[in-house]
N, C-alpha and C positions, 0 to 999 in steps of 0.2 A: 302198465308198462311205461318206463321214461325212456326217451328216444336220447341217444348221445348229444350235446351240447347244447340240451335244452333244460329249463331248472324241473321242469314237470310241474311247474305252475301254469294256472289260464292266466288271461289281462283281466284285472279286476276292474271294477268302475274306477277306483281312485287312479289305476294307470292309464286308463283310457280318456279319463278327464284331464290329465295332465297333457297326455299329448295331444289332445283336442284344442285344450287352452294354450301351446304354445304356437300352435298353426294360428289359430287366429289372432294371436298377439303379434305373431311376426308381419300379419297382415297387416294390421294397425300401424305400426311403424314404420312400414314403407311409405313414403311419399307417393302421391301420384303421378303418373308421369308426365299428365299435362294440366292444365287448371281449365275447368268449364269455360268455354268461349273463348280462347285465346288458341284454336288451331291455326300453325302457320299455314300459308297456300305456297304451293310448288312454284318455283318458276322466279323468274325475274320480278322484282317489285315494280309497280307502277309508278311512271314517271309524270304524270298528269299532260299526257299528250296521247295523240291518236296516231294508229300505225297504220301507213299506206304501201301499198306494193307498188313498184313501178317497173315494167318491160320495157327495155329500150332497144330499137333495132342498131345491129352491129355499128353503122354509120354513126350512128347518135351517141353510143357507148364510147367510140373511138373519140369522139369530139370531148366528149366528158373526160377519158383519160388524158387528153391532151391539156386542157383546162387544170386538171390537178396536176401535172407534170409542170404548167408553170407558177403554182403557188409556192412560196417560200416554205410553208409547213406540212405539204404533201397531206392535204387532209384524204379521209375515207371518201368512199363515194358518196355514202348517206350524208355525210357533213358537207361535202362538195354540192349534192342538188340543193340541201338546206340553204346554203350561201347564196347559189345561183337564184332560188326563188326568192331569198330575200332581196336581193339584188335588183329582179324583174321587178317585183312589187313596189319599191322603193322609187324606181323610174316611172311607176304608172304604168308600163307595158303597151299592148296594144289596144285598142278600145274596138269593140267589135260595132 
């Protein structure tokens, strides 16, 4: 008995070989998504510096913001702390 819509033939080894060959050929043509050993890391790239976290009491933060307001280019808080540290280190600071 032949069903409607089918030719009544069973898939022979030639048809299966062609279908299998197309699948493998498709995979061989596709380029790999990434090369070995070149995995990209997530996040910001390293800049060759060490991160430090600083907590300031409200009065010191107010003083820092006042210093920033006096600067002509209005640096960010981290940049202001870097500049102030550079100034203090250049002067020699207080010695223990």
